[in-house]
VOBA-1610 file (N, C-alpha, C; in pm, whole numbers, padded with zeros to 5 digits, always signed):
BEGIN
Met+00084-00129+00005Met+00007+00005+00001Met+00089+00130+00021Glu+00044+00214-00079Glu+00130+00353-00096Glu+00106+00434+00035Thr+00230+00453+00085Thr+00224+00616+00193Thr+00326+00718+00148Lys+00325+00775+00227Lys+00409+00941+00206Lys+00538+00866+00185Asp+00565+00783+00293Asp+00721+00747+00308Asp+00771+00622+00242Asp+00662+00566+00185Asp+00693+00458+00093Asp+00616+00448-00027Pro+00646+00492-00126Pro+00566+00541-00208Pro+00541+00440-00285Ala+00437+00395-00402Ala+00450+00294-00506Ala+00530+00287-00605Ile+00568+00189-00661Ile+00691+00172-00754Ile+00586+00173-00904Ile+00453+00099-00888Ile+00355+00125-01019Ile+00215+00179-00945Glu+00170+00290-00990Glu+00057+00309-00946Glu-00064+00325-01055Pro-00164+00244-01016Pro-00304+00225-01153Pro-00315+00378-01173Arg-00347+00393-01275Arg-00420+00533-01346Arg-00555+00493-01415Arg-00579+00599-01429Arg-00704+00605-01532Arg-00665+00630-01682Gly-00680+00538-01773Gly-00649+00575-01891Gly-00703+00691-01977Ala-00665+00763-02049Ala-00711+00875-02166Ala-00842+00854-02185Arg-00881+00727-02247Arg-01010+00694-02310Arg-01088+00614-02211Glu-01059+00594-02091Glu-01124+00512-02009Glu-01227+00605-01895Lys-01340+00540-01929Lys-01453+00601-01852Lys-01452+00586-01668Thr-01496+00717-01626Thr-01487+00668-01494Thr-01618+00588-01459Leu-01601+00530-01322Leu-01697+00450-01255Leu-01768+00493-01159Pro-01898+00444-01102Pro-01988+00532-01006Pro-01886+00513-00857Pro-01911+00581-00750Pro-01827+00577-00632Pro-01853+00460-00578Asp-01953+00374-00596Asp-01996+00258-00528Asp-01985+00162-00634Cys-01917+00048-00570Cys-01931-00106-00608Cys-01920-00227-00521Leu-01972-00307-00617Leu-02032-00445-00538Leu-01924-00538-00595Leu-01831-00619-00507Leu-01728-00745-00594Leu-01797-00845-00531Val-01791-00945-00637Val-01872-01050-00639Val-01731-01173-00669Phe-01752-01282-00640Phe-01631-01367-00636Phe-01635-01494-00740Thr-01805-01530-00766Thr-01800-01645-00860Thr-01880-01626-00975Pro-01924-01675-01055Pro-02033-01653-01168Pro-02183-01669-01117Gln-02184-01741-01048Gln-02343-01800-00993Gln-02334-01639-00925Asp-02266-01619-00795Asp-02308-01468-00742Asp-02299-01343-00840Arg-02246-01344-00957Arg-02266-01237-01024Arg-02413-01230-01125Glu-02459-01373-01107Glu-02561-01376-01202Glu-02702-01339-01125Leu-02696-01390-00998Leu-02768-01358-00887Leu-02790-01218-00861Ile-02678-01156-00848Ile-02693-01006-00832Ile-02740-00922-00949His-02683-00969-01049His-02743-00904-01191His-02904-00913-01179Arg-02985-01029-01138Arg-03086-01043-01151Arg-03195-00979-01046Cys-03093-00932-00957Cys-03183-00832-00856Cys-03182-00697-00893Phe-03120-00645-01027Phe-03156-00540-01075Phe-03299-00495-01141Glu-03352-00403-01129Glu-03466-00366-01207Glu-03442-00391-01347Asn-03325-00306-01412Asn-03281-00311-01554Asn-03145-00389-01528Pro-03092-00485-01613Pro-03007-00585-01603Pro-02915-00480-01633Pro-02774-00488-01532Pro-02632-00392-01545Pro-02580-00426-01672Gln-02526-00312-01745Gln-02461-00323-01838Gln-02314-00335-01850Ser-02238-00434-01917Ser-02063-00435-01914Ser-02033-00313-01992Thr-01933-00229-01898Thr-01862-00140-01972Thr-01743-00120-01955His-01657-00239-01867His-01524-00216-01844His-01476-00369-01855Arg-01353-00392-01842Arg-01302-00519-01820Arg-01167-00506-01754Val-01137-00550-01607Val-01004-00516-01556Val-00953-00642-01497Phe-00822-00646-01577Phe-00752-00769-01537Phe-00836-00900-01515Leu-00899-00932-01663Leu-00993-01006-01685Leu-01106-01017-01563Val-01160-00934-01517Val-01289-00931-01461Val-01378-00819-01507Glu-01468-00868-01512Glu-01607-00795-01597Glu-01665-00674-01477Val-01686-00535-01547Val-01729-00457-01454Val-01859-00416-01516Ala-01981-00450-01459Ala-02103-00390-01547Ala-02145-00268-01454Gln-02276-00170-01517Gln-02305-00054-01432Gln-02458-00094-01408Gly-02542-00062-01330Gly-02676-00031-01330Gly-02705+00070-01231Arg-02854+00065-01202Arg-02944+00162-01127Arg-03005+00094-01022Trp-02954+00092-00919Trp-02998+00046-00797Trp-03068+00157-00693Gly-03217+00123-00733Gly-03284+00252-00652Gly-03270+00360-00719Ser-03202+00461-00635Ser-03160+00565-00708Ser-03016+00611-00691Arg-02949+00484-00665Arg-02798+00495-00678Arg-02749+00439-00804Asp-02627+00491-00876Asp-02533+00397-00927Asp-02477+00327-00887Leu-02455+00193-00970Leu-02399+00097-00849Leu-02294+00018-01003Ala-02166-00017-00942Ala-02077-00094-01059Ala-02102-00231-00993Val-02082-00331-01062Val-02052-00467-01028Val-01926-00555-01073Ala-01842-00618-01004Ala-01732-00630-01034Ala-01720-00777-00988Gly-01672-00864-01120Gly-01664-01024-01085Gly-01703-01105-01203Pro-01658-01241-01208Pro-01603-01282-01089Pro-01467-01281-01086Met-01393-01283-00965Met-01222-01307-00955Met-01206-01422-00870Met-01082-01459-00895Met-01018-01550-00815Met-00937-01539-00712Gly-00901-01542-00567Gly-00792-01487-00524Gly-00745-01323-00453Ala-00675-01333-00382Ala-00644-01178-00332Ala-00559-01134-00432Pro-00475-01187-00485Pro-00412-01132-00594Pro-00474-01027-00736Gln-00566-01142-00761Gln-00643-01074-00872Gln-00745-00966-00789Ala-00795-01009-00690Ala-00903-00901-00633Ala-00825-00759-00588Val-00676-00774-00543Val-00640-00658-00531Val-00595-00549-00630Leu-00555-00631-00745Leu-00525-00563-00872Leu-00638-00501-00905Thr-00794-00538-00908Thr-00897-00508-00939Thr-00940-00380-00871Val-00919-00419-00733Val-00950-00269-00650Val-00878-00163-00661Glu-00759-00188-00696Glu-00659-00099-00683Glu-00709-00003-00820Lys-00737-00074-00956Lys-00795-00021-01072Lys-00911+00039-01070Leu-01009-00021-00976Leu-01143+00051-00952Leu-01140+00196-00925Ile-01038+00173-00821Ile-01017+00336-00730Ile-00970+00405-00806Ala-00884+00370-00901Ala-00825+00466-00993Ala-00936+00507-01100Leu-01022+00450-01120Leu-01126+00478-01196Leu-01266+00557-01167Gly-01253+00574-00992Gly-01322+00661-00927Gly-01430+00604-00844Val-01425+00474-00791Val-01462+00398-00697Val-01434+00439-00555Arg-01511+00492-00495Arg-01478+00498-00334Arg-01537+00432-00219Arg-01652+00336-00248Arg-01674+00249-00143Arg-01758+00133-00223Ile-01644+00012-00156Ile-01668-00115-00203Ile-01697-00213-00115Val-01821-00276-00146Val-01861-00396-00080Val-01870-00508-00133Ala-01793-00633-00065Ala-01778-00777-00127Ala-01861-00842-00080Leu-01936-00934-00143Leu-02001-01031-00115Leu-01914-01170-00135Gly-01932-01265-00033Gly-01828-01357-00033Gly-01888-01492+00051Trp-01855-01595+00041Trp-01868-01695+00152Trp-01751-01756+00170Cys-01790-01869+00271Cys-01634-01955+00316Cys-01713-02086+00398Gly-01589-02136+00420Gly-01630-02260+00507Gly-01614-02185+00638Ser-01636-02327+00739Ser-01616-02313+00907Ser-01544-02425+00965Leu-01472-02363+01051Leu-01436-02457+01168Leu-01463-02476+01273Gln-01583-02411+01301Gln-01668-02445+01423Gln-01822-02515+01394Pro-01812-02654+01452Pro-01929-02715+01440Pro-02046-02653+01466Ala-02080-02537+01523Ala-02183-02438+01545Ala-02280-02412+01421Val-02152-02384+01340Val-02178-02290+01231Val-02209-02397+01112Arg-02340-02379+01074Arg-02402-02476+00980Arg-02403-02440+00831Ile-02433-02505+00741Ile-02422-02499+00576Ile-02571-02392+00566Gly-02553-02282+00537Gly-02640-02177+00502Gly-02635-02078+00620Asp-02586-02079+00712Asp-02610-01938+00816Asp-02525-01843+00747Val-02599-01737+00800Val-02531-01607+00760Val-02469-01593+00853Val-02304-01517+00818Val-02196-01499+00915Val-02154-01356+00921Leu-02162-01301+01034Leu-02116-01146+01070Leu-01961-01163+01113Pro-01861-01137+01044Pro-01719-01169+01089Pro-01699-01021+01201Thr-01640-01079+01304Thr-01587-00964+01390Thr-01433-00952+01372Gly-01407-01006+01294Gly-01212-00999+01268Gly-01176-01084+01160Ala-01043-01076+01118Ala-00987-01128+01010Ala-00852-01200+01039Ile-00785-01323+01014Ile-00679-01365+01036Ile-00624-01396+00880Ser-00539-01340+00837Ser-00478-01313+00701Ser-00399-01456+00687Glu-00399-01567+00590Glu-00291-01658+00555Glu-00287-01665+00420Glu-00296-01553+00340Glu-00239-01558+00226Glu-00134-01462+00192Gly-00057-01440+00066Gly+00041-01362+00088Gly+00027-01212+00027Thr-00089-01163+00013Thr-00128-01018-00061Thr-00147-00919+00059Ser-00205-00954+00129Ser-00247-00883+00268Ser-00116-00797+00346Ala-00020-00910+00325Ala+00104-00823+00406Ala+00138-00704+00359His+00115-00698+00234His+00154-00584+00165His+00065-00449+00160Tyr+00004-00453+00237Tyr-00127-00375+00275Tyr-00138-00329+00388Pro-00029-00312+00478Pro-00050-00298+00629Pro-00177-00206+00689Leu-00226-00229+00780Leu-00333-00143+00840Leu-00275-00029+00939Gly-00135-00053+00982Gly-00076+00031+01055Gly-00054-00004+01213Glu+00008+00063+01290Glu+00063-00023+01425Glu-00062-00022+01487Gly-00089-00151+01575Gly-00183-00175+01652Gly-00327-00169+01624Val-00325-00153+01513Val-00466-00168+01389Val-00529-00326+01385Val-00599-00370+01445Val-00692-00521+01412Val-00758-00504+01300Ala-00765-00603+01183Ala-00803-00607+01091Ala-00944-00653+01115Gly-01071-00575+01111Gly-01212-00601+01123Gly-01329-00552+01053Pro-01412-00546+01078Pro-01523-00459+00986Pro-01544-00335+01058Ser-01630-00271+00959Ser-01691-00110+00994Ser-01781-00143+01111Glu-01769-00078+01197Glu-01830-00095+01343Glu-01985-00070+01294Arg-02005+00048+01229Arg-02123+00131+01208Arg-02224-00023+01091Leu-02124-00035+01008Leu-02195-00142+00897Leu-02243-00277+00998Trp-02130-00314+01075Trp-02156-00441+01146Trp-02286-00447+01202His-02301-00341+01293His-02402-00332+01394His-02543-00315+01321Gly-02544-00221+01222Gly-02635-00225+01129Gly-02685-00348+01037Leu-02612-00433+00998Leu-02627-00555+00978Leu-02695-00624+01065Ala-02636-00666+01158Ala-02694-00739+01271Ala-02823-00695+01348Glu-02859-00572+01336Glu-02996-00509+01378Glu-03079-00517+01246Ala-03034-00571+01138Ala-03111-00627+01037Ala-03186-00737+01037Leu-03081-00835+01090Leu-03065-00962+01070Leu-03150-01016+01166Gly-03164-00947+01296Gly-03227-00967+01418Gly-03372-00919+01384Ala-03405-00790+01293Ala-03537-00778+01293Ala-03591-00864+01189Gly-03532-00877+01134Gly-03605-01008+01006Gly-03637-01125+01037Gly-03578-01168+01147Gly-03582-01293+01179Gly-03581-01429+01077Glu-03502-01393+00978Glu-03521-01467+00836Glu-03394-01559+00835Ala-03275-01500+00924Ala-03152-01582+00901Ala-03093-01576+01009Asp-03005-01691+01037Asp-02936-01700+01176Asp-02800-01597+01161Glu-02768-01586+01297Glu-02651-01460+01297Glu-02576-01535+01365Val-02464-01547+01328Val-02322-01628+01372Val-02204-01495+01404Glu-02165-01506+01509Glu-02038-01421+01527Glu-01894-01475+01515Gly-01800-01448+01466Gly-01655-01510+01473Gly-01558-01423+01371Thr-01449-01464+01373Thr-01341-01433+01308Thr-01325-01503+01191Lys-01271-01451+01059Lys-01278-01493+00934Lys-01164-01495+00890Gly-01104-01663+00864Gly-00981-01674+00782Gly-00975-01654+00642Thr-00847-01616+00582Thr-00856-01605+00449Thr-00733-01657+00398Lys-00743-01728+00272Lys-00665-01803+00211Lys-00668-01784+00032Gly-00556-01777+00040Gly-00521-01728-00111Gly-00552-01792-00231Thr-00587-01960-00235Thr-00654-02017-00327Thr-00709-02162-00250Lys-00804-02200-00320Lys-00866-02328-00272Lys-00770-02422-00288Gly-00759-02548-00155Gly-00681-02647-00199Gly-00546-02630-00100Thr-00571-02506+00005Thr-00442-02479+00050Thr-00413-02482+00234Glu-00593-02522+00260Glu-00613-02539+00372Glu-00546-02665+00446Arg-00515-02655+00570Arg-00456-02760+00651Arg-00497-02748+00791Ile-00523-02870+00880Ile-00537-02868+01003Ile-00428-02807+01048Gly-00474-02721+01150Gly-00359-02650+01238Gly-00306-02521+01157Gly-00350-02518+01058Gly-00285-02420+00973Gly-00325-02267+01013Thr-00434-02268+01091Thr-00511-02143+01090Thr-00477-02110+01236Glu-00364-02048+01298Glu-00299-02017+01414Glu-00425-01938+01512Gly-00469-01976+01612Gly-00559-01868+01658Gly-00701-01932+01656Ala-00744-02014+01567Ala-00888-02043+01518Ala-00954-02109+01628Gly-00897-02169+01740Gly-00964-02236+01833Gly-00981-02140+01957Gly-00989-02015+01907Gly-00979-01892+02050Gly-01143-01886+02094Ala-01157-01776+02153Ala-01287-01785+02224Ala-01401-01733+02132Arg-01376-01682+02003Arg-01492-01640+01890Arg-01428-01710+01789Gly-01307-01778+01759Gly-01248-01880+01681Gly-01305-01846+01482Ile-01345-01928+01449Ile-01365-01888+01291Ile-01493-01904+01257Gly-01592-01830+01193Gly-01677-01858+01133Gly-01727-01813+01010Gly-01791-01921+00929Gly-01779-01879+00796Gly-01885-01977+00745Ala-01992-01966+00649Ala-02034-02074+00597Ala-02186-01992+00454Gly-02097-01932+00392Gly-02174-01907+00279Gly-02299-01803+00290Glu-02270-01668+00308Glu-02393-01575+00341Glu-02490-01586+00205Ala-02451-01585+00086Ala-02514-01599-00026Ala-02610-01696-00055Glu-02618-01814+00015Glu-02687-01909+00016Glu-02762-01915+00143Ala-02788-01835+00227Ala-02869-01857+00368Ala-03016-01887+00336Arg-03043-01995+00410Arg-03156-02068+00393Arg-03240-02013+00551Arg-03365-01970+00523Arg-03475-01935+00602Arg-03486-02050+00712Arg-03469-02017+00848Arg-03492-02089+00969Arg-03519-02014+01052Pro-03594-02065+01192Pro-03583-01985+01277Pro-03477-01924+01366Pro-03456-01806+01384Pro-03311-01755+01414Pro-03266-01801+01547His-03113-01826+01552His-03068-01863+01690His-02966-01797+01666Arg-02906-01773+01799Arg-02760-01725+01779Arg-02652-01808+01835Ser-02529-01816+01797Ser-02452-01910+01814Ser-02273-01829+01838Arg-02225-01828+01921Arg-02068-01779+01890Arg-01995-01900+01948Gly-01903-01877+01804Gly-01818-02007+01798Gly-01706-02013+01880
//
């Protein structure tokens, strides 16, 4: 990550013929998730850019212009895409993803609200958060989602820490240090949450 004392060697820029993107963007990581999101628009988003093999489409969500970028695989491609999106005008990014779970209390289809993140891929270390800063979600967004889930009563709410991997197939038993802590690792496919009577579980 570029800082005043450690400038980037290569800085993404908008090309002279490249059009800008709206400030809000949704990242999706699989073709299925992209199609699901596209169907949620009243009018299907139109493809306008291609960034590092990632399709970027734009549409209108209510009164807001919204870009949708995806699919993409792994942290390296994601961060290359995000840096270019920022150069094209994006300022707020929400990533829609899903993950597995190391906690038996978290079941397939549970919605997970991560309270922190443990990085085990090779990209995040190049984007340090600063001395004493712990990787975690926006408190305002987190509490808003928790309140919405509780009010709707349509999805389970599970709190925990999320681990990140660079690629599939690299997971190993004992490979996630600290995963067995009080909060542990929580994950289980937010995009496919089933409707069940709400319960709360802390891994």
